[in-house]
Phi, psi and omega in degrees: 000144180229138178242127181233125173248123178256106182296326182297318180259354182056047177242144177242124180244130172250108182263113185272324178221140178271081182215165183294141178271126180263324185209149177229141177231136173265101184294316174220167180303119177088003178238108186245130177248130179253141183237152175271186183296337180269000180085010179272147181292130180256317181204162179232129181239132179243117178275150184055047185303321183295340177274343186244344182238133184297320178221086183294343180266000180235153181228136171247117183255127181240130180234106178045057175086353179259124180260131178228123178275139178242000000 
């Protein structure tokens, strides 16, 4: 998984699989889900991320109860 925050466009992308996008749906205004040819989620894009995420430039990664700041 890869997380990319673009300050210039204020978008946050969570890339779950590095595969071609077949279809995209905007579930709600500013929330876009991308799907592969099999209909599985490939990535999630959040527009105006700084308005929706407390710290778009920081990540807290949690693995089975263990918290690690990145």
